[in-house]
C-alpha positions in Angstrom: 140.9 241.0 -7.5 137.3 240.2 -6.4 138.6 237.3 -4.3 136.4 234.6 -5.9 137.9 231.2 -5.2 135.2 229.0 -6.7 132.1 229.2 -8.8 129.8 229.4 -5.8 131.5 232.5 -4.4 131.2 234.1 -7.8 127.5 233.2 -8.1 126.8 234.7 -4.7 127.6 238.1 -6.2 125.2 237.9 -9.2 121.8 239.6 -9.0 119.0 237.2 -9.6 121.1 234.2 -8.5 121.0 232.6 -5.0 123.7 230.2 -4.0 123.3 228.2 -0.8 126.3 226.4 0.6 125.9 223.0 2.3 129.5 221.8 2.1 128.2 219.0 -0.1 127.1 220.8 -3.2 125.5 224.1 -3.8 121.8 224.5 -3.6 119.9 227.4 -5.1 118.9 228.7 -8.5 117.8 231.7 -10.5 114.9 234.1 -10.6 112.9 232.6 -7.8 113.2 228.9 -8.6 115.4 227.5 -5.9 116.2 223.8 -5.4 119.3 221.9 -6.5 120.1 224.1 -9.5 118.6 221.5 -11.9 116.5 224.3 -13.5 119.8 225.8 -14.7 122.1 224.3 -17.3 125.9 224.3 -16.6 128.3 224.6 -19.5 132.1 224.6 -19.7 133.1 226.2 -23.0 129.6 225.6 -24.3 129.6 221.9 -23.4 127.2 220.6 -20.8 128.7 219.5 -17.5 125.5 218.5 -15.6 125.7 215.2 -13.8 124.0 212.5 -15.8 122.0 210.8 -13.0 119.8 213.7 -11.9 120.6 216.5 -14.3 122.1 218.6 -11.5 124.8 221.2 -11.8 126.4 219.7 -8.7 128.6 222.7 -8.1 131.2 222.0 -5.5 134.9 222.6 -5.1 135.7 221.1 -8.5 134.6 224.3 -10.3 137.4 226.7 -9.1 138.5 230.0 -10.5 142.1 229.0 -11.3 141.1 228.1 -14.8 138.2 230.5 -15.3 138.6 233.4 -17.8 135.1 234.5 -17.5 131.6 233.3 -16.6 128.6 234.0 -18.9 125.4 233.9 -17.0 122.2 234.0 -19.0 119.1 234.8 -16.9 115.9 233.5 -18.4 114.8 230.5 -20.6 117.3 229.4 -23.2 116.0 226.0 -24.4 115.7 227.3 -28.0 119.5 227.2 -28.2 120.6 224.9 -25.4 117.7 222.4 -25.1 116.3 220.8 -21.9 117.2 222.1 -18.4 117.9 225.7 -19.6 114.6 226.5 -17.9 115.6 229.6 -15.9 119.1 230.2 -17.1 122.5 229.2 -18.3 125.9 229.3 -16.6 128.7 229.0 -19.1 132.3 228.8 -17.8 134.9 230.0 -20.3 138.2 228.5 -19.4 141.7 230.1 -19.8 143.2 227.1 -21.4 140.5 226.9 -24.1 141.2 230.5 -25.2 143.6 230.8 -28.1 145.2 234.0 -26.7 146.3 232.1 -23.5 149.9 231.4 -24.4 151.6 230.9 -21.0 151.9 228.8 -17.9 150.2 229.6 -14.6 150.9 227.9 -11.3 148.6 228.6 -8.4 149.1 227.5 -4.8 146.7 228.2 -1.9 146.6 227.7 1.8 143.9 228.7 4.3 142.0 228.0 7.5 140.3 224.6 8.0 143.3 222.8 6.5 142.6 224.2 3.0 145.3 223.7 0.4 145.4 223.5 -3.3 147.9 223.3 -6.2 147.0 223.9 -9.8 148.5 224.5 -13.1 147.1 226.0 -16.3 149.0 226.0 -19.6 148.5 226.9 -23.3 151.0 226.9 -26.1 150.5 227.9 -29.8 153.0 226.4 -32.2 152.1 227.6 -35.7 148.9 225.7 -36.5 149.2 223.4 -33.5 148.0 224.2 -30.0 148.1 222.2 -26.8 146.5 223.3 -23.6 145.3 222.0 -20.3 144.6 222.4 -16.6 144.9 220.3 -13.4 144.1 221.1 -9.8 144.4 219.3 -6.5 142.2 220.7 -3.7 141.8 219.6 -0.1 140.0 221.1 2.8 138.1 220.4 6.0 135.7 223.1 4.9 134.0 224.2 8.2 133.6 222.6 11.6 129.9 222.3 12.5 130.5 220.2 15.6 128.4 222.5 17.8 125.7 223.3 15.2 124.8 219.7 14.5 123.8 219.3 18.1 121.6 222.4 18.0 118.1 221.1 18.6 116.5 224.4 17.8 118.2 225.6 14.7 119.4 222.4 13.0 118.2 219.1 14.5 114.7 220.1 15.3 112.0 217.5 15.2 114.1 214.4 15.9 114.6 212.8 19.3 117.8 214.2 20.8 118.3 211.2 23.1 118.9 209.0 20.0 122.2 210.8 19.1 125.6 210.0 20.6 126.2 212.3 23.6 129.6 213.6 22.3 128.8 213.3 18.6 131.8 214.1 16.5 131.8 216.1 13.3 134.5 215.7 10.7 134.6 216.3 7.0 137.2 216.2 4.3 136.7 217.4 0.8 139.1 216.9 -2.1 138.7 217.5 -5.8 140.7 216.8 -8.9 139.4 218.8 -11.9 141.3 218.4 -15.1 141.2 219.5 -18.7 143.3 219.0 -21.9 142.9 219.9 -25.5 144.9 219.5 -28.7 144.0 221.3 -31.9 145.5 221.4 -35.4 144.1 223.4 -38.3 140.5 223.2 -37.1 140.7 219.6 -35.9 140.6 219.1 -32.1 140.3 216.6 -29.4 139.9 217.2 -25.7 138.8 216.0 -22.3 137.0 217.8 -19.4 136.3 216.2 -16.1 136.7 215.8 -12.4 136.9 213.5 -9.4 135.3 214.7 -6.2 135.1 213.3 -2.7 133.2 214.9 0.1 131.6 214.2 3.5 128.1 215.4 2.6 128.3 218.5 4.9 125.0 219.6 6.3 122.8 218.0 3.6 121.1 215.6 6.1 120.7 215.0 9.8 123.3 212.2 10.3 124.0 209.8 13.2 127.6 209.5 12.0 129.3 212.5 10.3 132.7 211.0 10.4 132.1 208.0 8.2 129.5 209.2 5.7 131.0 210.1 2.3 130.2 210.8 -1.4 132.6 210.1 -4.3 132.0 211.2 -7.9 133.7 210.8 -11.3 132.5 212.6 -14.4 134.5 212.8 -17.7 133.6 214.3 -21.0 135.6 213.3 -24.1 135.1 215.3 -27.3 136.5 215.6 -30.8 135.5 217.9 -33.6 136.3 220.1 -36.6 135.8 223.8 -37.2 136.0 224.6 -40.9 135.5 227.8 -42.9 133.7 226.7 -46.0 133.6 230.2 -47.5 134.1 233.7 -46.1 130.4 233.7 -45.2 129.9 230.1 -44.0 131.5 228.2 -41.2 130.7 224.7 -39.9 131.4 223.0 -36.6 130.9 219.3 -36.1 131.6 217.6 -32.7 131.1 214.2 -31.1 130.9 214.0 -27.3 131.0 211.0 -24.9 130.3 211.3 -21.2 130.9 208.8 -18.5 129.9 209.0 -14.8 130.1 206.9 -11.7 129.4 207.8 -8.1 129.0 206.1 -4.8 128.7 206.8 -1.1 127.2 206.0 2.3 124.7 207.8 4.5 123.9 207.5 8.2 120.8 209.6 8.0 118.4 209.5 11.0 115.1 207.9 10.0 112.2 208.2 12.4 110.5 205.1 11.1 113.6 202.9 11.7 114.1 204.5 15.2 110.5 203.9 16.2 110.9 200.2 15.2 114.0 199.9 17.4 112.2 201.4 20.3 109.2 199.1 19.7 111.7 196.2 19.7 113.2 197.1 23.0 115.6 200.0 22.6 115.5 202.4 25.6 114.4 205.8 24.2 116.3 207.6 27.0 119.6 206.1 25.9 121.6 207.1 22.8 122.0 204.7 20.0 125.3 202.7 20.1 127.7 202.8 17.2 126.8 199.2 16.4 123.1 200.0 16.4 123.8 203.0 14.0 125.8 200.8 11.7 123.4 197.9 11.7 120.2 199.9 11.2 121.0 203.3 9.6 123.9 202.6 7.2 122.6 203.3 3.7 125.1 202.6 0.8 124.3 203.8 -2.7 126.8 202.7 -5.4 127.8 202.5 -9.0 131.4 201.7 -8.0 131.2 198.1 -9.4 129.4 199.3 -12.6 130.7 200.4 -16.0 129.1 203.8 -15.3 126.3 205.9 -16.9 127.0 207.1 -20.4 125.9 209.8 -22.7 126.6 210.0 -26.5 126.0 213.3 -28.2 126.7 214.6 -31.7 126.3 218.2 -32.9 126.5 219.9 -36.3 126.3 223.7 -36.4 126.4 226.1 -39.4 127.1 229.8 -39.0 126.1 231.8 -42.1 126.7 235.5 -42.4 125.4 236.6 -45.8 125.7 240.3 -45.0 126.8 242.7 -42.3 123.2 243.0 -41.2 122.2 239.3 -41.1 123.6 236.2 -39.4 122.0 232.8 -39.2 122.9 229.9 -36.9 121.4 226.5 -37.5 122.1 222.9 -36.6 121.2 219.4 -35.6 121.9 217.5 -32.3 121.5 213.8 -31.5 121.6 213.0 -27.8 121.5 209.5 -26.2 121.5 208.8 -22.5 122.3 205.3 -21.2 122.0 205.7 -17.5 122.5 203.4 -14.6 120.6 203.4 -11.3 122.1 202.5 -7.9 123.0 199.4 -6.1 121.8 199.7 -2.5 123.1 198.0 0.6 122.9 198.2 4.4 126.0 196.2 5.2 128.4 196.4 2.2 130.3 199.5 1.0 130.7 198.1 -2.5 127.7 196.0 -3.4 127.6 194.1 -6.6 125.9 195.7 -9.6 123.5 194.1 -12.1 123.5 195.8 -15.5 120.8 193.7 -17.0 118.2 195.9 -18.7 114.8 195.0 -17.1 111.8 196.7 -15.7 112.3 194.6 -12.5 115.9 195.7 -12.1 116.2 199.1 -10.2 119.8 199.4 -11.4 118.9 199.5 -15.1 115.3 199.9 -16.1 114.5 200.2 -19.8 113.5 203.9 -19.5 117.0 204.7 -18.2 117.9 204.7 -21.9 116.6 207.8 -23.6 117.4 209.6 -26.9 116.2 212.6 -28.8 116.8 214.4 -32.1 116.9 218.2 -32.2 116.9 220.9 -34.8 117.6 224.6 -34.0 117.7 227.8 -35.9 118.5 231.4 -34.9 118.4 234.5 -37.0 119.8 237.9 -36.1 119.0 240.9 -38.3 119.8 244.6 -38.1 116.9 246.9 -39.1 117.3 250.6 -39.9 120.7 250.7 -38.1 119.0 251.2 -34.7 116.9 248.1 -34.4 118.2 244.5 -33.9 115.9 241.5 -34.2 116.6 238.0 -33.0 114.4 235.0 -33.8 115.1 231.5 -32.7 113.4 228.1 -32.5 114.1 224.6 -31.5 112.4 221.3 -32.3 113.1 218.3 -30.0 111.7 214.8 -30.6 112.2 212.6 -27.5 111.5 208.9 -27.5 109.4 209.3 -24.3 108.0 212.8 -24.4 107.7 213.0 -28.2 107.7 216.5 -29.8 108.6 219.7 -28.0 108.9 223.1 -29.8 110.4 226.2 -28.1 110.7 229.7 -29.4 112.6 232.8 -28.5 112.6 236.3 -29.8 114.4 239.5 -28.9 114.3 243.1 -30.1 116.9 245.7 -29.2 116.4 249.3 -30.0 119.2 251.9 -29.7 117.4 255.3 -29.8 120.7 257.0 -28.8 124.3 256.1 -29.1 124.6 255.2 -25.3 121.1 253.9 -24.8 119.7 250.5 -25.6 116.2 249.1 -24.9 115.6 245.3 -25.2 112.4 243.2 -25.3 112.5 239.5 -25.0 110.2 236.5 -25.1 111.5 233.0 -24.5 110.3 229.5 -23.9 112.0 226.6 -22.1 111.4 223.1 -20.8 112.9 220.7 -18.3 112.6 216.9 -18.8 111.9 214.7 -15.8 115.0 212.9 -14.5 115.0 209.1 -13.9 114.3 209.7 -10.2 111.0 211.4 -11.1 110.2 208.8 -13.7 110.4 206.1 -11.0 114.0 205.0 -10.6 113.7 204.6 -6.9 110.2 203.1 -6.9 109.6 199.5 -6.0 106.8 199.5 -8.5 107.8 198.3 -12.0 106.1 201.2 -13.8 107.1 204.4 -15.4 105.5 207.6 -14.1 103.7 209.4 -16.8 105.2 212.9 -16.6 105.4 215.8 -19.0 108.3 218.2 -19.2 108.0 221.3 -17.1 107.5 224.4 -19.3 108.3 228.1 -18.9 107.4 231.3 -20.8 109.3 234.5 -20.0 108.6 238.1 -20.9 111.4 240.6 -20.3 112.2 244.3 -20.9 115.4 246.0 -20.1 117.4 249.2 -20.5 121.1 249.7 -20.6 122.4 253.3 -20.3 126.0 254.5 -20.5 126.0 258.0 -18.9 129.7 258.3 -19.4 132.6 255.9 -20.0 132.9 255.6 -16.2 129.2 255.3 -15.3 127.0 252.5 -16.7 123.6 251.3 -15.5 121.2 248.6 -16.5 117.8 247.4 -15.3 115.7 244.4 -16.3 112.1 243.6 -15.4 110.8 240.1 -16.2 107.8 237.8 -15.7 108.1 234.0 -15.6 105.1 231.8 -16.2 105.8 228.1 -15.3 103.4 225.2 -15.9 103.6 221.4 -15.5 106.2 221.8 -12.7 107.2 218.4 -11.3 106.4 218.0 -7.6 106.8 215.1 -5.1 103.7 213.4 -3.7 103.1 212.3 -0.1 103.5 208.7 -1.3 107.0 209.3 -2.7 106.1 209.6 -6.3 106.0 212.6 -8.6 103.2 214.4 -10.5 102.9 217.4 -12.8 101.4 220.3 -10.9 98.2 221.8 -12.1 99.2 225.2 -10.7 100.5 228.0 -12.9 103.5 229.6 -11.2 104.0 233.4 -11.8 107.2 235.1 -10.8 107.8 238.8 -11.3 111.3 240.3 -10.8 113.6 243.2 -11.3 117.4 243.1 -11.6 119.6 246.1 -11.8 123.3 246.9 -11.8 125.4 250.1 -11.6 129.1 250.4 -12.5 131.1 253.5 -11.6 134.8 254.4 -11.8 136.5 257.5 -10.6 140.3 257.8 -10.3 141.7 254.8 -8.5 138.3 253.6 -7.3 135.7 251.5 -9.1 132.5 250.2 -7.7 129.5 248.1 -8.6 126.1 247.7 -7.0 123.5 245.1 -7.9 119.9 244.7 -6.7 117.3 242.1 -7.3 113.7 241.9 -6.4 111.5 238.8 -6.7 107.8 238.3 -6.2 106.6 234.7 -6.5 103.0 233.5 -6.3 101.7 232.6 -2.9 102.0 228.9 -1.8 99.4 227.3 0.4 101.3 225.6 3.2 100.9 225.0 6.9 97.4 226.4 6.7 98.4 229.8 5.3 99.0 231.4 1.9 102.5 232.9 1.7 104.0 235.0 -1.0 107.7 234.3 -1.8 107.8 231.1 0.3 111.5 230.0 0.2 112.4 233.0 -2.0 114.4 236.1 -1.0 112.4 239.1 -2.0 115.4 241.4 -1.9 119.1 240.9 -2.6 121.9 243.5 -2.8 125.4 242.8 -4.0 128.2 245.3 -4.0 131.9 245.6 -4.7 134.4 248.4 -4.1 138.0 248.2 -5.5 140.7 250.7 -4.6 143.9 250.6 -6.7 146.2 252.0 -4.1 149.2 251.7 -6.4 149.9 250.1 -9.8 150.6 246.8 -8.0 148.5 246.9 -4.8 144.7 246.6 -4.8 142.1 246.3 -2.0 138.7 244.9 -2.8 135.6 244.6 -0.5 132.4 242.8 -1.3 129.1 242.9 0.5 126.2 240.5 0.1 122.8 241.4 1.7 119.9 238.9 1.9 116.5 240.1 3.1 114.4 238.3 5.6 112.9 235.2 4.2 110.0 232.9 5.1 110.7 229.3 4.2 109.4 225.8 4.8 111.0 224.0 7.8 113.7 221.8 6.4 112.3 218.7 8.2 109.5 217.3 6.0 107.9 215.9 9.2 107.3 219.4 10.5 104.7 221.3 8.5 105.8 224.8 9.6 106.9 228.1 8.1 110.0 229.5 9.6 111.4 233.1 9.4 115.1 233.5 8.7 116.4 237.0 9.6 118.1 239.2 7.1 121.9 239.4 7.1 124.9 241.0 5.4 128.3 239.3 4.7 131.4 241.3 4.0 134.6 239.9 2.3 138.0 241.6 1.9 140.7 240.8 -0.7 144.2 242.3 -0.7 146.1 241.8 -4.0 149.8 242.5 -4.8 150.1 242.0 -8.5 152.6 242.0 -11.3 155.7 241.4 -9.2 158.5 240.7 -11.7 161.1 238.0 -10.8 163.3 237.2 -13.8 160.8 236.0 -16.5 158.0 235.3 -14.1 155.2 237.5 -12.9 153.9 236.9 -9.4 150.6 237.8 -7.8 149.8 237.4 -4.1 146.3 237.5 -2.6 145.0 237.6 0.9 141.3 236.8 1.2 139.2 237.2 4.4 135.6 236.0 4.1 132.8 236.9 6.5 135.1 239.6 8.0 133.0 240.2 11.1 132.5 236.4 11.8 128.7 236.9 11.6 126.3 234.0 12.2 123.6 233.6 9.6 121.4 231.0 8.1 120.0 230.1 4.7 116.9 227.9 3.9 116.9 224.2 3.3 115.1 224.5 0.0 115.2 220.7 -0.7 113.5 219.8 2.7 116.1 217.2 3.4 116.0 217.1 7.2 118.0 220.0 8.7 115.8 223.0 9.7 118.2 225.4 7.9 121.8 225.8 7.0 124.5 227.7 8.9 127.0 229.4 6.7 130.7 229.5 7.3 132.2 231.9 9.8 135.4 234.0 9.3 138.0 232.3 7.0 141.4 233.3 5.8 143.0 232.2 2.5 146.3 233.1 0.9 146.9 232.6 -2.9 150.2 232.8 -4.8 150.1 232.9 -8.6 153.1 232.5 -10.9 152.8 233.3 -14.6 155.5 232.3 -17.0 
């Protein structure tokens, strides 16, 4: 009923989370740490689905809501349970097909503006002790037409010579995705697969000389098998093996000032646009694993759940994790360059440090004290072949002084390991950068109050203290920052229901330490200080529902997205309103049909978001008004 079509639209409505659409993949993050979401770990049914190459969530159209039962979002460090990359939070997608109570077939079809169309099916069947389930979706869309915006020399293409670009530069993008899942289980034994194929046109990620021919193609598959066994009434065990495989390739035509200056020096007339042949010969940049066997990851988990009494539960386990990653073959004239998988420090496609492994032990205890006090203690020990030993700890205390009131106190630690880019994968030097994992300590206090069954409120205040953050240098390398980064924030939500109306309001406040940039010291640089999310649902009848959602972003000061322009820009505040009309539970023979009409950005407002990765464009323009129609059949 909320009108969410994909994970990004859902994240836009979560206090403390910022999702920035680029039409390539979603930038953003949690609690004041915004980049490519690599500080957050993405799980599907508790299994990691980060990309292998850069440890990014890489959220795009492959994570759609057709197979989402619920999304659990953990704000704050969670490395004690989930290991590396759970630095500022966790996003865990619980799918419909993986839930044992999903015993039906759902077929979804969608059409919309910008040539959007999708077909998907989700199924699950329980046959005594045997269960089979799965999901498949085909999605295709032109997303949004930025043909005018890419020519905007003030708001997008600032800082590059406008005469270099084709006079009537075209913009065309096509995105399609094929997410899939399947699982078979029998008496505690199970095997499954989770994966996707994804192709896009890179959207607004860079300032390109040719938007019609640039592309990005990705394949990621997770195969898993395991056993869940009840040893005794108090002890359960889960053991699982996981195997990941990833390949990706693409081509950029990104404008490069150094290359352009060389062309001008060699005789190109700077008053004339580059020809298509000049663009192809000088700016074509192919990156590819297409001819490789792909990057691989091997992971094994053993977890014990022990509940000796009604007031005590203990979770403990061991994890072995091995990455065998591949770099990229690069070319300026071939779309599918050959790939050398020889492991050598001289080979940028497979340097020795691309193979990494670690052993981990974790333990968590939950204890009820005096009926009103609940204690959680957890710790994790990781031993990495490069970074050696890392210990993280978390603790929580929940006090319920009254039946409808709970107060929580939390302390947590987390870390993020450097990816192979940061270690020197792209460097021409045959060395490994000496980097330590980034670290985070978080202190949190929160109150949850149920005033009535129809009125619930919660508020959380937190402080993040980050050290060893990994930052780029002017020479193209990476270092651990000596700065300590402090972030203070407040997140609150209010839920209210009266009669046929229910509403929710969320607010988040962030204050991040000042950054020294462009000759000034700026608090909250690249961070929204205020965010408001709200939803109002009116159940007009038993079958007809109207939902409206509003997202407000305060004014923000951010770095100019072009790294060659050392300037702080101000992006005005804005509010976006979406409407969803749902007609549900229409009975046709044995089927139940739901229809939905979704209008996003109802007032067709124009607004911008910051380019937090400083990849070229000054800022990003978000989509205008769009219309989508969904039809859901349940059997």
